[in-house]
C-alpha positions as CSV (number, residue, x, y, z in Angstrom):
1,M,91.5,122.4,67.1
2,K,89.5,121.1,69.6
3,L,90.8,120.0,73.2
4,R,90.4,116.7,74.4
5,L,91.3,115.1,77.7
6,A,93.0,111.4,78.5
7,T,94.1,111.6,81.5
8,P,93.7,110.0,85.2
9,G,91.6,113.0,86.0
10,P,90.4,115.9,85.8
11,T,88.6,113.9,83.2
12,E,86.2,115.4,80.1
13,V,82.9,116.2,81.6
14,P,79.6,115.0,79.5
15,Q,77.6,118.4,78.2
16,R,74.9,117.1,80.3
17,L,76.5,117.2,83.5
18,L,78.3,120.7,82.0
19,L,74.8,122.0,81.7
20,A,73.3,120.6,84.8
21,G,76.2,123.3,86.9
22,A,75.4,126.3,84.5
23,R,72.1,126.3,86.2
24,E,71.4,129.5,88.0
25,I,72.8,129.4,91.7
26,V,70.6,128.1,94.1
27,H,71.2,129.4,97.6
28,H,73.1,127.1,100.2
29,R,70.3,127.3,103.1
30,S,67.0,127.0,100.5
31,A,64.8,124.6,100.5
32,E,65.4,123.8,97.2
33,M,68.8,123.0,97.7
34,E,67.9,121.2,101.1
35,Q,66.0,118.9,98.5
36,L,68.8,118.8,96.0
37,I,71.2,117.7,99.2
38,H,69.0,115.0,100.2
39,E,68.7,113.5,96.9
40,I,72.7,113.3,97.1
41,N,72.6,112.1,100.7
42,E,70.6,109.0,99.9
43,A,72.3,108.2,96.2
44,L,76.0,108.7,97.6
45,P,76.1,105.5,100.5
46,P,75.4,103.2,97.8
47,L,78.4,103.9,96.0
48,F,81.3,103.8,99.1
49,G,79.0,100.7,99.8
50,T,78.2,101.9,103.4
51,T,75.1,102.7,105.7
52,H,76.7,105.7,107.2
53,P,76.5,108.9,105.7
54,V,79.0,110.2,103.1
55,Y,80.1,113.8,103.4
56,S,80.7,116.1,100.8
57,I,83.2,118.7,101.2
58,A,84.3,122.0,98.4
59,S,87.7,120.5,98.3
60,S,90.2,119.1,96.0
61,G,91.3,115.2,96.8
62,T,94.1,116.1,98.4
63,G,92.1,118.5,101.1
64,A,90.5,115.2,101.8
65,M,93.4,113.1,102.0
66,E,94.4,116.2,104.6
67,S,91.2,116.1,106.7
68,A,91.7,112.4,107.3
69,V,94.8,113.0,108.8
70,A,93.7,116.0,110.9
71,N,91.2,114.5,112.2
72,C,91.6,110.8,113.1
73,F,95.3,110.7,114.5
74,S,97.6,113.1,116.7
75,P,100.9,114.2,116.5
76,G,103.3,111.1,118.1
77,D,100.7,108.5,116.3
78,E,102.5,105.5,114.6
79,V,100.8,104.9,111.3
80,L,101.6,102.8,108.4
81,V,101.5,104.4,105.1
82,V,101.1,101.5,102.4
83,S,103.6,103.5,99.0
84,N,103.9,102.6,95.7
85,G,103.9,105.7,93.3
86,Y,103.7,109.6,93.9
87,F,100.6,109.8,96.0
88,G,101.4,107.0,98.7
89,E,103.9,109.4,98.9
90,R,101.3,112.4,99.7
91,F,100.4,110.6,102.6
92,Q,103.8,110.3,104.0
93,A,104.4,113.9,103.2
94,I,101.0,114.8,105.0
95,G,101.5,112.7,108.1
96,H,104.7,114.3,108.4
97,R,103.6,117.4,108.4
98,Y,100.7,116.7,111.3
99,G,103.6,115.5,113.0
100,L,103.0,111.8,112.9
101,V,105.2,108.6,113.0
102,V,105.2,107.6,109.5
103,H,106.5,104.0,108.9
104,P,106.4,103.5,105.0
105,V,105.5,100.2,103.7
106,E,106.9,100.9,100.0
107,S,106.9,99.1,97.2
108,P,108.6,100.0,93.7
109,W,106.8,101.8,91.3
110,G,104.7,99.8,89.3
111,T,103.9,96.9,91.4
112,S,100.9,97.1,94.3
113,V,101.9,96.9,97.8
114,E,102.2,92.9,98.8
115,P,99.3,92.6,102.2
116,G,101.5,90.1,103.4
117,A,104.2,93.4,103.5
118,V,101.7,95.4,105.3
119,A,101.0,92.9,107.7
120,A,105.0,92.3,108.5
121,A,105.2,95.9,109.5
122,Y,101.8,95.8,111.5
123,A,103.8,93.0,113.4
124,E,106.8,95.2,113.6
125,H,105.1,98.4,114.6
126,P,102.3,96.8,116.9
127,G,100.9,100.5,118.3
128,I,100.4,101.7,115.0
129,R,97.0,104.5,115.0
130,G,96.6,104.1,111.1
131,V,97.0,102.5,107.7
132,L,97.2,105.3,105.3
133,V,96.7,103.4,101.5
134,V,96.1,104.4,98.3
135,Y,93.6,102.4,96.2
136,S,94.5,102.6,92.3
137,E,97.6,104.8,92.2
138,T,97.5,106.8,89.1
139,S,101.0,107.6,89.0
140,T,101.9,104.0,87.4
141,G,98.4,102.6,87.0
142,A,98.8,99.8,90.1
143,L,95.5,98.8,92.0
144,N,96.6,97.8,95.9
145,D,94.5,95.1,97.6
146,V,92.6,97.1,100.0
147,E,90.4,94.4,101.1
148,A,92.8,91.8,102.2
149,I,94.3,95.1,104.3
150,G,91.0,96.2,105.6
151,E,90.8,93.0,106.8
152,L,93.9,92.4,108.5
153,F,93.2,95.3,110.7
154,R,88.6,94.7,110.6
155,D,89.0,93.4,114.7
156,T,91.8,96.1,115.8
157,E,91.7,99.4,117.1
158,V,93.6,100.7,113.9
159,T,92.2,103.3,111.6
160,V,92.1,102.3,107.4
161,V,92.4,105.2,105.5
162,V,92.1,104.5,102.0
163,D,92.5,107.0,99.6
164,A,90.3,106.0,96.5
165,I,90.2,109.0,95.0
166,S,90.4,107.8,91.0
167,G,89.2,103.8,92.0
168,L,85.8,104.5,93.7
169,L,83.5,103.6,91.1
170,V,85.8,102.7,89.0
171,H,86.5,99.5,91.2
172,P,84.5,98.0,93.5
173,L,84.6,99.2,96.9
174,P,82.8,97.9,99.6
175,M,83.5,100.2,102.2
176,D,82.0,97.8,105.0
177,D,82.1,94.6,104.1
178,W,85.9,95.2,103.6
179,G,86.3,96.6,106.9
180,L,87.6,100.0,105.7
181,D,87.3,103.0,108.4
182,V,88.2,106.4,106.1
183,V,87.3,105.8,102.1
184,L,88.0,109.5,100.2
185,A,87.1,110.2,96.9
186,A,86.3,113.6,94.5
187,S,84.4,114.6,91.7
188,H,87.0,114.6,88.5
189,K,87.4,110.9,88.3
190,G,84.7,108.9,88.0
191,F,82.3,111.2,88.8
192,M,83.1,113.2,85.7
193,L,82.6,115.9,87.1
194,P,85.4,119.5,87.2
195,P,87.7,119.1,90.4
196,G,86.7,121.0,93.4
197,L,84.6,118.2,95.4
198,A,85.5,115.9,98.1
199,F,83.9,113.1,99.2
200,V,84.6,111.4,102.8
201,A,82.5,108.4,104.2
202,L,83.4,107.4,108.3
203,S,82.9,103.9,110.2
204,D,82.2,103.8,113.6
205,K,86.1,103.4,114.6
206,A,86.9,106.6,112.5
207,W,84.7,108.6,114.3
208,Q,86.3,106.6,117.5
209,A,89.3,108.1,116.5
210,A,88.5,111.4,115.3
211,E,86.7,111.5,119.3
212,R,90.4,110.4,120.7
213,G,92.7,112.5,118.8
214,G,92.9,114.4,116.6
215,G,94.7,118.0,115.5
216,P,92.9,121.6,115.8
217,A,91.1,121.9,112.4
218,Y,88.2,123.7,111.8
219,Y,87.6,123.7,107.8
220,W,88.4,120.2,108.1
221,S,87.0,119.2,111.0
222,F,84.6,116.2,111.3
223,E,83.0,117.1,114.1
224,R,81.4,120.3,111.8
225,L,80.7,118.0,109.4
226,R,78.3,115.6,111.7
227,H,77.2,119.0,113.4
228,F,75.6,120.4,110.4
229,Y,74.9,117.3,108.3
230,P,72.6,116.9,106.1
231,M,73.3,120.1,105.3
232,S,76.9,121.7,104.5
233,A,79.0,122.8,107.2
234,S,80.4,125.9,104.6
235,S,79.1,127.5,101.8
236,P,79.7,124.8,99.4
237,A,80.6,124.4,95.5
238,V,76.6,125.1,94.7
239,S,77.1,124.9,90.8
240,L,79.4,121.3,91.4
241,L,76.5,120.2,93.7
242,L,73.9,120.5,90.5
243,G,76.3,118.6,88.4
244,L,76.8,115.6,91.1
245,H,73.1,115.3,91.3
246,E,73.1,115.0,88.0
247,S,76.1,112.4,87.7
248,L,74.6,110.6,89.7
249,K,71.4,109.9,87.8
250,M,73.8,109.1,84.7
251,L,75.4,106.9,86.9
252,A,72.5,105.1,88.1
253,E,70.8,105.2,84.6
254,E,74.0,103.1,83.1
255,G,74.0,100.6,86.4
256,M,77.8,100.1,88.0
257,D,78.4,96.9,86.7
258,A,78.3,98.3,83.3
259,F,80.4,101.1,84.4
260,R,82.7,98.9,85.7
261,G,82.7,96.5,82.8
262,R,82.9,99.6,80.6
263,H,86.4,100.7,82.2
264,A,88.0,97.0,82.0
265,L,87.5,96.5,78.8
266,S,88.4,100.5,77.9
267,G,91.5,99.4,79.7
268,L,92.3,96.5,78.0
269,A,91.4,97.9,74.6
270,V,94.4,100.7,75.2
271,E,96.9,98.3,76.6
272,R,96.4,95.9,73.6
273,A,96.5,99.1,71.3
274,L,99.7,100.6,73.1
275,T,101.4,97.4,73.2
276,A,100.9,96.8,69.2
277,L,102.5,100.1,68.8
278,G,105.4,98.7,70.3
279,F,105.1,100.3,74.3
280,T,105.4,98.1,77.3
281,P,102.7,97.9,79.6
282,F,104.1,98.7,83.4
283,I,102.1,97.0,85.4
284,R,102.6,93.3,85.1
285,P,101.3,90.1,86.7
286,P,101.3,89.0,89.0
287,H,100.6,93.0,90.1
288,R,97.2,94.5,89.7
289,R,96.6,97.0,87.0
290,S,94.1,99.8,88.0
291,H,90.9,100.3,85.5
292,V,91.5,104.4,85.9
293,I,95.0,104.5,83.4
294,T,96.8,102.4,81.2
295,S,100.4,103.2,81.6
296,A,103.1,102.0,79.5
297,L,107.0,102.3,79.0
298,A,107.7,103.6,75.5
299,P,109.2,102.2,72.3
300,E,112.9,102.4,72.0
301,G,113.9,106.0,71.0
302,V,110.8,107.6,71.8
303,D,111.0,110.1,74.0
304,T,107.6,111.0,75.6
305,S,108.0,114.1,77.1
306,R,108.5,115.3,73.3
307,L,105.9,113.1,72.2
308,L,103.1,114.1,74.8
309,K,104.0,118.2,74.0
310,T,103.4,117.1,69.8
311,L,100.2,115.6,71.3
312,S,99.3,118.4,73.2
313,T,100.7,121.4,70.4
314,R,99.4,119.4,67.2
315,Y,96.6,117.7,67.9
316,G,95.0,119.3,71.1
317,L,95.0,115.8,73.0
318,T,96.5,116.1,76.7
319,V,97.7,112.9,77.8
320,T,100.0,112.1,80.9
321,G,103.5,110.9,81.1
322,G,105.5,109.0,83.7
323,Q,106.4,111.5,87.0
324,A,109.9,111.4,89.0
325,D,112.5,108.7,87.2
326,L,109.9,107.9,84.8
327,K,109.3,111.4,83.5
328,G,110.3,111.0,79.1
329,K,109.6,107.3,79.6
330,L,106.1,106.5,80.6
331,I,102.6,107.5,78.8
332,R,99.5,106.9,81.0
333,V,96.3,107.3,79.0
334,G,93.5,107.9,81.1
335,H,89.8,106.4,80.3
336,I,88.2,107.0,83.6
337,G,84.2,108.9,83.1
338,A,82.3,108.9,80.1
339,V,84.6,107.3,77.4
340,D,83.9,105.1,74.6
341,A,85.3,103.2,72.2
342,L,85.0,106.5,69.7
343,D,86.7,108.4,72.2
344,L,89.5,106.0,72.4
345,C,89.8,105.4,68.6
346,G,90.7,109.2,68.3
347,V,92.7,108.8,71.7
348,V,95.1,106.3,70.0
349,G,94.8,107.9,66.5
350,A,96.6,110.8,67.6
351,I,99.0,109.0,68.9
352,E,100.0,107.2,65.7
353,L,100.0,110.4,64.3
354,A,102.6,111.8,66.8
355,L,104.4,108.8,66.8
356,L,104.5,108.8,62.9
357,D,105.8,113.0,63.5
358,H,108.7,111.4,65.6
359,G,109.7,108.8,62.9
360,H,108.5,105.8,64.8
361,E,108.3,103.2,62.3
362,F,104.6,100.9,61.7
363,A,101.7,100.4,60.1
364,P,98.9,103.3,60.6
365,G,96.1,102.1,61.9
366,T,97.7,99.0,64.3
367,G,96.9,100.5,67.5
368,V,93.4,102.1,66.3
369,G,92.6,98.4,65.0
370,Q,93.4,96.8,68.3
371,I,90.5,99.1,70.0
372,I,88.2,98.1,66.9
373,R,89.1,94.5,67.3
374,T,88.7,94.6,71.8
375,F,85.5,96.3,71.1
376,N,84.0,93.9,68.8
377,R,84.6,90.9,70.2
378,Q,83.8,92.5,74.0
379,G,87.5,91.8,75.6
380,E,86.8,88.0,74.8
């Protein structure tokens, strides 16, 4: 049975990138690695919309989140954490672990946080040192307005930290233009690679925050990253860097406008397919929907925990479900990375087969037909 991934990350890795990562290991201080790193370091900043360096760390995305907190803030510092899902809650947990005074700006799961609520929290807590926000909240599929949030703090000393781990590439994120100070990303989302690489981009304001505050970090130290740049501060994930070098070529070949357009169309197609099968879209206007995943509430009588188990064991497809109170109620179909119309026909076809196994009544082909019609009309 062929195994397939339709999750918000890790994504399926294109064979071209798998082969790049399977090359012989290069010594991390060799001339060959120096050239590879040079080309990577040239290609990354434009993808972040910045003129500043982008640092690569052998880490998961959570490591990048922790590094931002460890470097930019000190115990006792007050921060706002924009929280409308699981990963916003993770930012809160990291802040508490580092002794920060965390003021949550919360919004129900399935909604985008209103920038006005962030402005009101700032008025209530004018002594804050930072704002931590998730761009694309993959636990629900909601997209937060980090452009508006960045604008709120552009002319202040407040450091704006953005978890763009899934949102980068899929959605525009011009870091410098939007006044963002720390932007975090990871390899296993839009870059289409296995997990294990994290990326950190820092503004001048972020460096001032790191120099002013920050705890006794060593591995996570931004200063170490800057000291060793352009090379890695520690032994790098060589195979992943080989894959990243090829990934950056693939992104350049497709072009970011086409890449984002493909993701927007994929999200629209999957939403139409699930709706036709009796699901209810979880993110509704005026809230903003991420193009990383499509989340939907199951039809009456369908337990998504059981449905996902059937998809995995009988059809080899991994799709994610709801977290916390949404477990058993929500399905989250990932379509980030190297995903096209034929992939989505297979994903939705498997969902249809599993729904039939569970006794859900509909005309077979209903969802797959929506995928075909959407791509045939190119979203019109």
